[in-house]
Structures are given as C-alpha cells and as structure tokens.
N, C-alpha and C positions, 0 to 999 in steps of 0.2 A: 529551649527545644532545640537549637543548632546542635550545641553540645550531644544530645541524644540522637540526633539525624546522623551525625558523624560517629555514632558509637565511641564517642569520648565519656566514659562512664563517671568521671570524677564528680559531675553535675548531679549523680545519683547518690553520692555519699551521705549528705544531710537527709536526705529522707531514709535510708538504710539505719543510720545510726541512731536516728529518731526512735525507730521501732523495729529493731532487727529479727526479732522473732517471728515477725509477721512479712517484712518485707522482702528479707533475703530467701527465704523460701520461695515464694510466689516469683521473684525475679529467676530463680534457677529452673523453676516449672517453666516459666514462659519462654527463657532462653534454650531450655532444653527441646522444648515443641518445636522453636524455630530451628533450631539446628538440626533435628530430627528430620523435619519438612525437607529443607535443603538438601540433605542427603536423599531422602525419598524422590526428589523431584530431580537428583542428579545435577544438581546446580555446582558448576565449579568457577572459583574466584581465583584468578592468579595474582591478586596483590594480596599481600599481609597485613591487611586492615578490612573491615566491614563498613556497613553503614549505607545511606542512599547514594552517597557521592559516588560510590564504585560500582552501582548496580549494572551501569552500562558497559562494564568491561566482563560481566559473567555471561556464561553461554546460553543462560535462560533468565535475562532480566526482570520478566513479569513474576515468574514463579520465585525468584529471590525476595522480591518485595513483598509478595504475597505471604512468604514464609515469614518476614517479619511483621508484618501487619498481624497475622494469625497469633504468633507468639505473644505479641503485645496484647492483644484482646483476651488471650488465656490469663497473663500476669494480671490485668485489670479485673478479670473476674473474681480471681483468686483475691485479690485485694479488696473488690467490694465485698467479697463475703467475710473474710476474716478480720479487716479493720475496725476499730471500734468508731461509731457516728462520732462527727466534729461536733463539741459543744463549745456554745459562745460563752464568753468568761465576761 
C-alpha cells in the first residue's frame, strides 16, 4: 500500500500482467477520472510527482485527495464488474 500511496506504480505491474485486458483499461479510466477531477477543481502541484505525500503542497489538498479517492473507487468498481470471480483450487 505504501508504494501505491507514493504513486510508485511498479507494485501494480504483477496485477496488470496477470490480467492486462481487464486491469489496464480499468486503471486508465480511474486515472483519467482522477486527473480530470484535479483539472476541474483547478488543483496545482509544483512537485513533479504525485501521491498522498505531496498533497500538502497543492493549492487544494482536500480536493486533490478527493480526486485520488474517486479515481480509485471508479477503478475498483470497474474491476469488480469485469474481473472473473476468484475460485479456490
């Protein structure tokens, strides 16, 4: 979870590699929603990196974090719809 909170995306590679046709489009849509919301809210970030650890230097920290959460929820909903149920072996 720490890597994801810091926007270090390498931790997501195994999940995307295991099911790329479902995970990658869901991630793209979730990221697009989060990015679109930050633009809509006019959030600016002077750092060349994202994540919760730089939220305090944005001009609207709560709207920035809200955008991230909404994007993550959108991705989770899409994955919940398109992913196959887990079956025990």
